[in-house]
BAKE-212490 format. One line per field, with one value per residue: residue number from 1; residue in three letters; x, y, z of N, C-alpha, C, O, CB in turn. Coordinates in pm, whole numbers, plus 50000, padded with zeros to 5 digits. Glycine has a CB too. Layout:
residues N
seq <- NUM_...
type <- ala_...
n_c1 <- X_...
n_c2 <- Y_...
n_c3 <- Z_...
ca_c1 <- X_...
ca_c2 <- Y_...
ca_c3 <- Z_...
c_c1 <- X_...
c_c2 <- Y_...
c_c3 <- Z_...
o_c1 <- X_...
o_c2 <- Y_...
o_c3 <- Z_...
cb_c1 <- X_...
cb_c2 <- Y_...
cb_c3 <- Z_...
***
This chain:
residues 252
seq <- 1_2_3_4_5_6_7_8_9_10_11_12_13_14_15_16_17_18_19_20_21_22_23_24_25_26_27_28_29_30_31_32_33_34_35_36_37_38_39_40_41_42_43_44_45_46_47_48_49_50_51_52_53_54_55_56_57_58_59_60_61_62_63_64_65_66_67_68_69_70_71_72_73_74_75_76_77_78_79_80_81_82_83_84_85_86_87_88_89_90_91_92_93_94_95_96_97_98_99_100_101_102_103_104_105_106_107_108_109_110_111_112_113_114_115_116_117_118_119_120_121_122_123_124_125_126_127_128_129_130_131_132_133_134_135_136_137_138_139_140_141_142_143_144_145_146_147_148_149_150_151_152_153_154_155_156_157_158_159_160_161_162_163_164_165_166_167_168_169_170_171_172_173_174_175_176_177_178_179_180_181_182_183_184_185_186_187_188_189_190_191_192_193_194_195_196_197_198_199_200_201_202_203_204_205_206_207_208_209_210_211_212_213_214_215_216_217_218_219_220_221_222_223_224_225_226_227_228_229_230_231_232_233_234_235_236_237_238_239_240_241_242_243_244_245_246_247_248_249_250_251_252
type <- met_gln_val_ser_gly_lys_lys_ala_ile_val_val_gly_gly_ala_ser_gly_phe_gly_arg_ala_thr_ala_glu_leu_leu_val_ser_ser_gly_ala_ala_val_ala_val_leu_asp_arg_pro_gln_ser_ala_gly_ala_lys_val_ala_glu_ala_ile_gly_ala_thr_phe_tyr_pro_val_asp_val_leu_asp_phe_asp_gly_thr_glu_glu_val_leu_ser_gln_ala_val_gly_asp_leu_gly_ala_leu_his_val_ala_val_thr_thr_ala_gly_gly_gly_ala_gly_gln_arg_thr_val_thr_lys_his_gly_pro_his_lys_leu_glu_asp_phe_arg_ala_cys_ile_asp_leu_asn_leu_ile_gly_thr_phe_asn_val_asn_arg_leu_ala_ala_trp_his_met_ser_ala_asn_glu_pro_glu_asp_asp_glu_arg_gly_val_ile_ile_asn_thr_ala_ser_ile_ala_ala_phe_glu_gly_gln_ile_gly_gln_val_ala_tyr_ser_ala_ala_lys_ser_ala_val_ala_gly_met_ser_leu_thr_met_ala_arg_asp_leu_gly_ser_leu_gly_ile_arg_val_leu_ala_ile_ala_pro_ser_leu_phe_ala_thr_gly_leu_thr_glu_gly_ile_pro_asp_glu_ala_ala_lys_gln_leu_thr_lys_asp_ala_ala_phe_pro_arg_arg_leu_gly_arg_ser_glu_glu_tyr_ala_arg_leu_ala_leu_ala_ile_val_asp_asn_gln_met_leu_asn_gly_gln_cys_ile_arg_leu_asp_gly_gly_gln_arg_phe_ala_pro_lys
n_c1 <- 80884_81069_81350_81545_81745_81757_81948_82182_82304_82515_82590_82856_82916_83100_83095_82919_82568_82546_82719_82601_82332_82436_82522_82271_82120_82261_82268_82005_81977_82036_82225_82512_82687_82908_82989_83244_83481_83840_84011_83885_83765_83624_83702_83771_83544_83338_83452_83427_83160_83063_82975_83094_83343_83362_83588_83508_83486_83210_83219_83340_83201_83179_83318_83188_82953_83094_83186_82970_82830_83018_82963_82687_82679_82856_82684_82451_82214_82031_81837_81791_81914_82098_82170_82429_82648_82785_82794_82957_83101_83049_82936_82859_82624_82721_82977_83203_83421_83356_83143_82993_83189_83173_83269_83269_83018_82926_83084_82947_82724_82769_82870_82665_82419_82460_82608_82450_82204_82318_82397_82133_81994_82134_82110_81824_81811_81930_81760_81546_81563_81482_81286_80941_80851_80556_80472_80671_81009_81226_81386_81482_81664_81746_81963_81862_81857_81734_81810_81725_81495_81512_81737_82048_82212_82468_82444_82378_82457_82455_82195_82039_82120_82060_81771_81702_81755_81572_81345_81316_81244_80945_80890_81054_80990_80724_80815_80940_80744_80587_80751_80758_80930_81027_81098_81245_81342_81530_81544_81748_81805_82040_82293_82520_82747_83032_83148_83027_83069_83117_83119_83135_82871_82750_82788_82646_82380_82308_82319_82101_81874_81660_81494_81206_81125_81362_81589_81879_82183_82089_82113_82305_82219_81921_81854_81931_81746_81508_81538_81542_81274_81135_81218_81069_80808_80571_80397_80520_80644_80770_80854_80989_81127_81109_81356_81421_81338_81164_81301_81352_81560_81695_81767_82084
n_c2 <- 81214_81148_80941_80870_81024_81250_81542_81494_81551_81402_81426_81344_81115_80927_80688_80449_80536_80736_80657_80416_80548_80728_80517_80365_80561_80656_80403_80393_80589_80836_81138_81199_81383_81343_81462_81493_81460_81590_81393_81144_80831_80939_81004_80732_80613_80734_80699_80433_80381_80548_80804_81167_81324_81560_81717_81834_81982_81971_82167_82375_82648_82862_82742_82516_82604_82724_82469_82335_82498_82448_82201_82158_82340_82179_81971_82048_82119_82091_81835_81656_81647_81520_81474_81323_81346_81367_81287_81249_81276_81112_81267_81349_81587_81696_81602_81416_81570_81824_82061_81967_82034_82337_82403_82162_82071_82295_82225_81950_82079_82240_82056_81830_81985_82281_82235_82097_82242_82446_82335_82264_82509_82623_82405_82432_82681_82663_82459_82598_82714_82534_82409_82319_81983_81821_82006_82003_82083_81964_81765_81746_81563_81469_81340_81220_81075_80811_80896_81133_81148_80970_80997_80885_80853_81069_81146_81430_81652_81535_81442_81669_81812_81626_81633_81887_81853_81684_81831_82055_81993_82002_82263_82372_82253_82385_82627_82621_82510_82659_82665_82417_82233_81965_81853_81621_81401_81124_80893_80695_80363_80160_80131_79912_80086_80315_80308_80079_79912_79591_79473_79185_78935_78861_79097_79269_79183_79230_79483_79533_79419_79517_79580_79536_79383_79350_79212_79302_79481_79763_79777_79983_79981_79965_80214_80359_80277_80387_80649_80659_80595_80807_81017_80940_80940_81144_81267_81217_81423_81688_81578_81357_81039_80725_80479_80190_79947_79911_79979_80104_80343_80265_80423_80383
n_c3 <- 93831_93569_93547_93349_93128_93268_93460_93735_94071_94331_94638_94826_94705_94676_94811_95034_95103_94899_94683_94601_94530_94331_94126_94059_93983_93740_93593_93541_93366_93393_93366_93582_93843_94080_94384_94617_94885_94831_94871_94887_94742_94495_94245_94111_94176_94042_93763_93738_93745_93547_93571_93651_93842_94104_94314_94637_94956_95191_95369_95304_95215_95017_94830_94773_94618_94406_94283_94253_94073_93840_93795_93742_93526_93311_93305_93216_93317_93590_93761_93977_94304_94540_94896_95077_95258_95563_95920_96268_96594_96880_97204_97525_97663_97915_98104_98314_98305_98203_98029_97705_97426_97270_97008_96898_96885_96702_96474_96395_96344_96134_95954_95910_95880_95797_95584_95437_95382_95247_94972_94924_94865_94678_94466_94429_94328_94084_93977_93943_93698_93520_93242_93306_93363_93339_93521_93692_93815_93969_94208_94543_94749_95091_95342_95638_95965_96191_96440_96451_96594_96786_96927_97079_97369_97413_97145_97102_96956_96694_96672_96693_96468_96244_96303_96246_95954_95894_95963_95812_95557_95492_95516_95333_95104_95087_95064_94796_94651_94446_94215_94152_94251_94448_94775_95014_95267_95381_95637_95756_95953_96115_95890_95657_95611_95633_95963_96033_95840_95720_95992_96221_96169_96396_96571_96426_96434_96704_96718_96600_96709_96788_96596_96389_96150_95851_96090_96065_95927_95721_95385_95132_94877_94925_95038_94817_94612_94758_94711_94415_94410_94515_94327_94104_94189_94219_94404_94641_94857_95100_95334_95572_95528_95700_95712_95810_95903_96112_96339_96643_96817_97148_97450_97481
ca_c1 <- 80964_81128_81510_81585_81788_81792_82060_82170_82443_82520_82692_82913_82853_83225_83074_82777_82451_82576_82797_82478_82249_82476_82539_82147_82091_82332_82222_81849_81970_82065_82374_82526_82809_82942_83073_83286_83589_83937_84087_83783_83767_83536_83726_83783_83387_83292_83491_83377_83010_83006_82953_83164_83361_83407_83606_83464_83459_83087_83248_83390_83088_83184_83384_83079_82879_83173_83200_82828_82797_83069_82907_82564_82731_82885_82588_82378_82095_81998_81688_81789_82020_82094_82298_82457_82751_82749_82871_82983_83141_82949_82984_82751_82578_82803_83057_83295_83518_83313_83019_82996_83260_83105_83339_83246_82860_82914_83125_82850_82583_82791_82868_82535_82302_82458_82641_82330_82116_82396_82340_81977_81955_82202_82045_81698_81814_81955_81663_81438_81585_81447_81175_80885_80797_80452_80474_80802_81117_81325_81350_81591_81654_81856_81968_81855_81872_81634_81882_81674_81355_81536_81887_82089_82310_82594_82417_82309_82486_82430_82034_82006_82133_81946_81653_81681_81745_81426_81232_81320_81162_80805_80902_81149_80864_80621_80898_80962_80628_80530_80852_80804_81056_81014_81209_81230_81475_81526_81604_81804_81834_82201_82337_82651_82832_83123_83225_82965_83065_83219_83131_83086_82741_82699_82768_82547_82250_82300_82296_81953_81795_81528_81405_81094_81206_81458_81700_82013_82203_82044_82207_82318_82138_81811_81861_81943_81602_81413_81565_81472_81110_81083_81240_80943_80657_80548_80323_80618_80685_80765_80845_81111_81072_81225_81415_81464_81298_81061_81391_81353_81690_81717_81895_82219
ca_c2 <- 81277_81039_80953_80878_81170_81373_81557_81483_81561_81333_81501_81238_81016_80840_80578_80441_80572_80826_80586_80352_80612_80741_80393_80350_80709_80630_80267_80427_80671_80983_81192_81223_81429_81294_81546_81453_81548_81532_81289_81020_80746_80988_80982_80589_80567_80799_80649_80295_80379_80618_80965_81264_81335_81702_81737_81962_81984_82076_82255_82496_82675_82927_82634_82448_82721_82708_82340_82281_82568_82390_82057_82195_82394_82061_81862_82132_82149_81985_81783_81576_81669_81404_81499_81185_81381_81369_81204_81307_81214_81145_81341_81402_81746_81705_81485_81464_81641_81950_82054_81929_82140_82431_82395_82011_82099_82365_82162_81901_82135_82288_81947_81777_82074_82375_82192_82040_82365_82547_82260_82286_82635_82627_82333_82470_82803_82586_82382_82711_82768_82433_82398_82197_81854_81767_82096_81964_82121_81936_81691_81752_81444_81486_81228_81251_80966_80802_80955_81284_81127_80882_81002_80800_80923_81121_81196_81549_81736_81463_81448_81838_81849_81549_81660_81986_81817_81622_81936_82146_81908_82044_82417_82419_82193_82484_82730_82573_82440_82732_82661_82258_82170_81866_81843_81501_81356_80978_80888_80554_80336_80120_80073_79860_80185_80355_80233_79954_79837_79481_79430_79044_78931_78856_79230_79321_79103_79272_79623_79552_79315_79598_79610_79463_79309_79249_79227_79335_79627_79791_79788_80089_80004_79984_80373_80409_80262_80480_80777_80656_80603_80946_81096_80875_80974_81315_81289_81218_81548_81761_81465_81250_80895_80665_80362_80141_79795_79898_79965_80229_80323_80285_80527_80358
ca_c3 <- 93745_93484_93584_93211_93062_93374_93533_93888_94162_94451_94754_94929_94608_94656_94914_95115_95039_94772_94581_94551_94447_94194_94038_94019_93874_93600_93529_93495_93223_93422_93395_93711_93887_94195_94457_94734_94920_94713_94949_94878_94626_94417_94086_94069_94164_93895_93626_93758_93738_93427_93644_93656_93974_94143_94443_94706_95085_95194_95474_95222_95165_94892_94710_94713_94521_94276_94229_94215_93959_93744_93778_93658_93377_93257_93291_93117_93394_93715_93796_94102_94413_94666_94978_95168_95352_95710_96028_96379_96713_97022_97328_97607_97705_98044_98159_98460_98261_98175_97948_97569_97335_97170_96875_96836_96855_96599_96373_96382_96260_96002_95843_95879_95858_95712_95445_95352_95343_95142_94868_94886_94824_94540_94393_94408_94241_93950_93909_93909_93570_93405_93172_93387_93314_93431_93634_93788_93774_94043_94326_94638_94854_95177_95446_95805_96057_96291_96550_96462_96649_96899_96949_97182_97478_97341_97022_97108_96830_96569_96673_96664_96309_96179_96323_96168_95829_95884_95998_95704_95436_95484_95498_95206_95024_95053_94997_94662_94568_94331_94150_94119_94303_94558_94879_95101_95335_95406_95756_95790_96061_96096_95769_95644_95569_95737_96101_96076_95705_95735_96134_96212_96173_96559_96622_96363_96480_96824_96703_96522_96775_96836_96464_96392_96044_95893_96192_96024_95888_95584_95263_95079_94750_94952_95026_94675_94542_94794_94656_94303_94406_94551_94228_94030_94242_94220_94537_94763_94900_95205_95450_95601_95537_95792_95631_95954_95939_96217_96441_96750_96907_97293_97503_97444
c_c1 <- 81054_81277_81553_81617_81783_81915_82090_82330_82403_82633_82718_82891_82991_83201_82938_82666_82467_82636_82656_82385_82296_82494_82392_82110_82113_82298_82057_81856_81999_82197_82410_82684_82817_83036_83109_83415_83715_84023_84020_83823_83675_83592_83742_83636_83327_83306_83433_83218_82949_82935_83096_83220_83413_83442_83597_83472_83313_83111_83311_83289_83067_83248_83259_82986_82964_83151_83045_82795_82847_82997_82761_82573_82763_82771_82472_82217_82106_81872_81681_81929_81981_82205_82319_82579_82723_82839_82903_83032_83057_83034_82841_82748_82702_82861_83158_83391_83494_83217_83076_83083_83187_83160_83279_83098_82846_82976_83036_82759_82633_82826_82735_82418_82330_82516_82530_82231_82183_82386_82218_81940_82022_82165_81895_81703_81869_81848_81561_81457_81527_81308_81075_80860_80685_80425_80593_80920_81263_81291_81490_81580_81778_81857_81973_81907_81745_81699_81805_81543_81389_81688_81915_82192_82454_82600_82362_82332_82430_82277_82005_81993_82048_81809_81582_81666_81602_81307_81205_81230_81046_80824_80965_81048_80782_80699_80902_80830_80561_80635_80854_80880_81012_81141_81175_81349_81450_81598_81662_81826_82027_82216_82463_82709_82905_83170_83127_82984_83159_83234_83082_82936_82673_82644_82663_82392_82232_82263_82132_81847_81658_81426_81302_81136_81261_81554_81828_82041_82144_82183_82206_82200_81975_81766_81831_81790_81496_81417_81514_81326_81084_81103_81104_80812_80657_80453_80387_80664_80693_80766_80968_81069_81169_81237_81487_81410_81226_81172_81360_81465_81633_81810_82037_82244
c_c2 <- 81138_81037_80947_81009_81298_81388_81561_81491_81464_81382_81372_81115_80942_80697_80586_80469_80660_80747_80500_80421_80683_80663_80380_80448_80679_80505_80292_80536_80826_81031_81251_81303_81403_81380_81491_81506_81495_81427_81140_80956_80799_80957_80835_80537_80601_80746_80499_80276_80461_80758_81049_81316_81491_81705_81857_81902_82059_82158_82386_82565_82747_82819_82563_82502_82695_82585_82289_82367_82504_82273_82074_82253_82255_81979_81945_82166_82037_81962_81726_81598_81567_81425_81369_81248_81389_81305_81310_81213_81217_81201_81388_81542_81799_81582_81507_81564_81786_81949_82024_82068_82204_82384_82253_82016_82162_82281_82039_81938_82188_82172_81883_81870_82207_82345_82151_82130_82438_82458_82266_82390_82656_82544_82396_82588_82753_82536_82470_82733_82648_82463_82287_82075_81799_81871_82088_82028_82069_81856_81711_81633_81456_81359_81279_81117_80952_80854_81104_81241_81053_80887_80946_80872_80961_81153_81345_81632_81690_81462_81576_81839_81755_81566_81764_81964_81774_81740_82027_82103_81992_82181_82441_82380_82303_82605_82742_82512_82504_82708_82491_82202_82103_81858_81723_81474_81209_80980_80734_80515_80284_80057_80014_79970_80240_80286_80106_79850_79729_79428_79263_79032_78910_79001_79305_79312_79177_79416_79646_79468_79394_79610_79502_79356_79388_79289_79221_79457_79649_79801_79920_80086_80004_80163_80416_80382_80340_80600_80769_80658_80723_81029_81055_80927_81078_81339_81269_81357_81610_81670_81414_81117_80815_80512_80280_79992_79798_79928_80098_80219_80356_80369_80529_80215
c_c3 <- 93661_93470_93455_93144_93152_93446_93690_93956_94278_94535_94840_94838_94590_94743_94983_95025_94899_94663_94517_94478_94327_94080_93981_93938_93745_93527_93495_93385_93263_93411_93528_93774_94043_94272_94614_94771_94850_94763_94918_94746_94521_94252_94049_94073_94033_93786_93610_93731_93625_93476_93629_93804_93983_94264_94507_94852_95129_95294_95415_95151_95017_94788_94667_94619_94396_94198_94184_94078_93833_93681_93684_93530_93289_93194_93197_93210_93500_93764_93939_94191_94523_94735_95089_95267_95503_95797_96173_96500_96842_97148_97395_97641_97825_98073_98309_98443_98221_98085_97790_97514_97267_97032_96811_96810_96699_96438_96335_96292_96138_95902_95793_95826_95761_95589_95339_95304_95233_94994_94835_94830_94709_94441_94345_94295_94089_93886_93903_93757_93453_93356_93245_93302_93394_93543_93704_93720_93863_94160_94420_94743_94968_95265_95583_95884_96152_96445_96567_96573_96770_96932_97072_97262_97411_97202_97012_96993_96720_96565_96654_96505_96244_96204_96241_95996_95809_95885_95900_95593_95403_95420_95371_95117_94990_95004_94836_94567_94439_94198_94071_94153_94454_94665_95003_95157_95395_95555_95774_95929_96056_95967_95767_95583_95677_95842_96082_95924_95765_95894_96118_96212_96317_96600_96549_96398_96622_96821_96645_96565_96806_96704_96450_96275_95921_95998_96130_95971_95736_95513_95183_94942_94794_94991_94883_94594_94626_94728_94527_94302_94444_94429_94109_94070_94277_94368_94645_94772_95061_95350_95467_95625_95612_95694_95734_95965_96069_96347_96511_96804_97048_97313_97459_97374
o_c1 <- 81091_81333_81620_81530_81801_81982_82019_82437_82287_82752_82634_82849_83003_83286_82864_82660_82394_82601_82614_82347_82221_82488_82383_82068_82030_82300_81995_81756_81989_82287_82344_82790_82729_83154_83029_83466_83717_84108_84087_83894_83634_83529_83721_83598_83282_83214_83399_83165_82829_82843_83199_83132_83486_83351_83648_83465_83296_83019_83328_83282_82984_83220_83226_82941_82913_83109_83021_82740_82775_82976_82737_82496_82686_82761_82414_82125_82168_81801_81583_82038_81872_82318_82233_82599_82612_82950_82872_83007_83008_83152_82745_82849_82759_82803_83168_83439_83588_83189_83191_83054_83119_83085_83249_83057_82786_82923_83051_82717_82560_82813_82698_82336_82253_82487_82520_82173_82120_82365_82187_81853_81958_82175_81865_81626_81839_81827_81462_81359_81527_81227_81115_80851_80706_80365_80615_80936_81376_81181_81599_81479_81896_81762_82056_82011_81671_81633_81817_81500_81308_81751_81835_82258_82533_82702_82300_82236_82365_82226_81915_81892_81954_81728_81471_81593_81528_81202_81095_81148_81043_80787_80925_81007_80763_80654_80875_80827_80501_80592_80920_80915_80974_81260_81079_81454_81345_81692_81577_81858_82117_82164_82537_82729_82869_83244_83179_82927_83253_83330_83010_82875_82556_82532_82598_82306_82113_82189_82065_81749_81558_81307_81318_81179_81204_81600_81890_81952_82154_82299_82094_82117_81896_81656_81738_81736_81390_81314_81438_81261_80978_81017_81053_80722_80735_80460_80331_80730_80609_80695_81053_80994_81291_81149_81608_81459_81223_81129_81343_81499_81550_81907_82099_82357
o_c2 <- 81040_81116_81048_81090_81415_81294_81632_81451_81447_81378_81309_81013_80890_80608_80684_80440_80638_80773_80520_80375_80703_80704_80384_80425_80673_80504_80210_80570_80920_80956_81342_81257_81444_81381_81458_81593_81379_81378_81037_81008_80712_80898_80817_80444_80528_80733_80449_80169_80459_80807_80990_81351_81542_81696_81962_81780_82179_82237_82488_82547_82718_82825_82550_82424_82650_82582_82215_82310_82492_82250_82014_82228_82230_81933_81883_82232_81931_82053_81744_81567_81541_81411_81331_81178_81427_81270_81429_81093_81318_81186_81443_81611_81908_81473_81606_81632_81864_81837_82055_82183_82140_82327_82241_81960_82111_82283_82016_81876_82189_82190_81878_81833_82240_82412_82164_82107_82487_82529_82274_82383_82718_82586_82402_82595_82817_82554_82420_82773_82665_82531_82171_82079_81739_81838_82179_82030_82112_81870_81691_81622_81452_81280_81354_81066_81045_80846_81177_81338_81060_80785_80949_80958_80878_81179_81375_81681_81762_81481_81588_81860_81805_81514_81760_82031_81820_81736_82081_82180_82052_82213_82536_82469_82326_82676_82842_82480_82442_82734_82453_82102_82169_81857_81742_81515_81188_81055_80656_80596_80352_79950_80046_79942_80228_80192_80010_79743_79754_79359_79222_79128_78941_79033_79395_79400_79181_79467_79749_79440_79334_79642_79390_79246_79493_79404_79117_79542_79564_79821_79970_80173_80040_80213_80485_80468_80361_80656_80861_80711_80761_81115_81143_80954_81121_81449_81294_81399_81566_81690_81425_81080_80828_80458_80298_79924_79695_79901_80198_80109_80443_80398_80625_80183
o_c3 <- 93725_93394_93434_93110_93117_93489_93762_93909_94315_94502_94904_94891_94479_94740_94992_94905_94802_94548_94403_94371_94232_93964_93858_93825_93655_93403_93426_93322_93184_93451_93578_93730_94118_94238_94701_94700_94810_94689_94924_94660_94444_94165_93929_94001_93945_93706_93502_93701_93598_93411_93596_93883_93898_94347_94468_94867_95109_95317_95482_95029_94930_94669_94549_94535_94294_94082_94089_93984_93734_93562_93579_93438_93196_93080_93108_93161_93497_93808_94011_94144_94575_94688_95168_95366_95540_95760_96175_96503_96892_97179_97340_97648_97825_98067_98383_98533_98207_98043_97759_97548_97187_96953_96692_96708_96604_96327_96215_96195_96038_95781_95675_95742_95671_95489_95217_95198_95139_94895_94716_94743_94625_94326_94225_94198_93989_93766_93849_93694_93332_93419_93247_93179_93500_93645_93784_93598_93841_94214_94367_94814_94931_95263_95633_95845_96184_96549_96666_96636_96863_96961_97166_97203_97366_97138_96910_96933_96645_96455_96571_96437_96183_96128_96188_95923_95723_95820_95890_95545_95295_95307_95303_95043_94870_94913_94768_94448_94351_94085_93974_94090_94551_94633_95078_95108_95455_95583_95819_96016_96007_95936_95859_95465_95794_95814_96139_95906_95840_95929_96027_96259_96341_96641_96603_96392_96654_96905_96649_96496_96846_96710_96497_96310_95893_95992_96151_95960_95648_95550_95169_94919_94707_94969_94841_94525_94567_94689_94498_94213_94393_94409_94039_93991_94362_94424_94752_94677_95140_95449_95379_95716_95597_95628_95748_96055_96136_96459_96442_96846_97071_97242_97415_97338
cb_c1 <- 81062_81073_81586_81489_81690_81704_82094_82088_82485_82530_82611_82826_82774_83369_83184_82766_82373_82676_82942_82411_82186_82560_82594_82067_82192_82482_82249_81748_81801_82027_82407_82500_82824_82991_83002_83285_83606_84034_84079_83611_83731_83517_83862_83886_83292_83345_83660_83411_82954_82895_82914_83091_83462_83314_83704_83302_83578_82945_83340_83491_83037_83269_83512_83011_82893_83316_83273_82704_82843_83180_82874_82487_82891_82946_82529_82358_81952_82063_81639_81771_82023_82093_82281_82520_82798_82625_83033_82869_83259_82869_83094_82748_82385_82725_83156_83385_83564_83407_82926_82829_83348_83140_83518_83290_82793_82989_83254_82815_82489_82901_82948_82490_82255_82507_82728_82254_82091_82588_82356_81892_81976_82332_82042_81634_81921_82039_81626_81461_81755_81454_81217_80749_80903_80499_80369_80831_81093_81385_81308_81590_81668_81845_82087_81681_82002_81581_82054_81616_81249_81488_81946_82141_82340_82691_82328_82341_82621_82498_81959_82151_82287_81961_81649_81787_81843_81400_81261_81457_81103_80725_80987_81311_80774_80526_81034_81066_80514_80514_80971_80831_81186_80994_81225_81183_81522_81610_81499_81930_81713_82261_82334_82668_82764_83083_83211_82784_83124_83366_83022_83139_82705_82838_82893_82568_82272_82416_82417_81961_81874_81574_81496_80957_81121_81533_81696_82056_82371_81947_82172_82474_82174_81796_82010_82078_81554_81417_81705_81509_81028_81158_81404_80933_80597_80440_80216_80748_80602_80643_80751_81195_81047_81170_81519_81394_81431_80972_81545_81248_81828_81748_81919_82302
cb_c2 <- 81393_81047_80834_80821_81204_81373_81653_81326_81734_81190_81646_81227_81083_80927_80583_80548_80645_80945_80479_80303_80690_80779_80248_80337_80845_80625_80123_80488_80656_81016_81300_81080_81578_81171_81685_81324_81556_81644_81328_81065_80604_81141_81060_80501_80637_80906_80653_80253_80431_80517_80952_81349_81218_81805_81697_82026_82046_82019_82184_82460_82741_83066_82507_82406_82903_82712_82241_82310_82699_82361_81982_82280_82500_81992_81798_82029_82147_82019_81662_81415_81830_81244_81655_81024_81501_81310_81146_81376_81266_80989_81481_81336_81745_81747_81445_81348_81574_82028_82206_81899_82098_82598_82394_81871_82223_82498_82130_81896_82263_82394_81836_81715_82122_82474_82080_81942_82467_82578_82152_82285_82737_82605_82213_82512_82925_82476_82255_82864_82805_82276_82365_82232_81753_81627_82074_81789_82262_82045_81521_81894_81287_81619_81138_81287_80989_80641_80965_81369_81046_80734_81140_80669_80813_81035_81106_81618_81749_81312_81401_81962_81837_81428_81685_82069_81718_81515_82016_82161_81748_82047_82487_82342_82086_82519_82705_82463_82420_82901_82703_82222_82295_81726_82003_81382_81466_80879_80936_80535_80227_80012_80160_79730_80282_80443_80328_79989_79926_79540_79535_78961_78833_78816_79305_79279_78914_79245_79683_79524_79252_79768_79612_79554_79199_79205_79123_79252_79667_79931_79678_80104_79876_79881_80432_80319_80097_80504_80817_80559_80507_81013_81069_80724_80908_81380_81217_81116_81623_81847_81346_81284_80827_80641_80409_80243_79693_79727_79940_80235_80430_80174_80508_80372
cb_c3 <- 93840_93350_93683_93139_92938_93479_93489_93928_94228_94426_94861_95092_94455_94714_95024_95239_95140_94804_94654_94647_94516_94198_94125_94115_93895_93616_93649_93629_93140_93550_93300_93767_93850_94175_94457_94738_95076_94648_95116_94878_94663_94461_94033_94169_94273_93861_93608_93906_93866_93349_93839_93588_94031_94127_94469_94657_95146_95216_95576_95123_95260_94904_94773_94801_94581_94304_94345_94348_93970_93783_93947_93722_93391_93353_93455_92945_93306_93833_93691_94061_94473_94625_95065_95057_95314_95733_95948_96407_96740_97084_97288_97722_97793_98164_98030_98525_98164_98137_97962_97500_97249_97199_96895_96946_96978_96648_96398_96471_96338_96006_95891_95997_96004_95761_95458_95426_95467_95197_94881_94984_94918_94547_94465_94546_94315_93964_93969_94000_93556_93454_93028_93456_93309_93494_93722_93803_93768_94073_94286_94711_94766_95259_95427_95860_96141_96291_96514_96281_96552_96866_96945_97129_97612_97354_96964_97223_96798_96564_96802_96720_96244_96200_96439_96205_95796_96022_96115_95656_95483_95629_95612_95176_95107_95179_95042_94682_94662_94374_94256_94026_94315_94488_94951_95036_95462_95278_95866_95728_96103_96210_95675_95570_95501_95786_96289_96131_95553_95680_96247_96327_96082_96673_96617_96256_96495_96893_96594_96371_96915_96896_96323_96368_95990_95782_96298_95939_95896_95571_95163_95051_94632_95055_95068_94597_94533_94918_94658_94241_94498_94678_94178_94055_94346_94049_94553_94749_94829_95184_95422_95725_95393_95997_95508_96084_95954_96216_96393_96863_96863_97366_97641_97570
***
């Protein structure tokens, strides 16, 4: 799918992977709606890169449906949806203080998985109304993590959620194949975003010492370039692509 002239939403677009992807989409000729929390820097980011900001919390599932519909209505269509919102706190299955808090596990699943699927189902519905271009109506790109495959100690909730994001790619792609909508996920390793942004070089080297090459934190623009390559290449579908420099997480 040619990016130029297309309409896109980026969920979590106020920072990190989302901001880099939104910026690259705009510079490639797409009209972009940035969706992020009301307290985020979304308005400033959107103004700076030439996008439009829509405040929303993905944990507000009904509100997300309303805001996404508004964004698509303003754009005039939807061809590309990228979801990058996520996160989670570490907690072991059992500690000396007791079992993993069920409400914390549920909260992690709601944010990383249910929030992602909610955007996916709504985006796919809007995309289904498009006139096909080379038989294609849309592309959905989700954000998993290599923790989906090598979750570390204390990541049981996060790994479960990201495994599900990775795992639903093929099934959803099969669901939507007859409509000409592709679905993929990107599984990054450690990137210079969020808590790891701005950490000292020595700390970054220690965190990435098990990578093959490069042994450094990933850069958000590298995620963005992969996202645009996915949009551009119609044969990419139904899979989770690792973006990790050959890194494999150790148990801790």
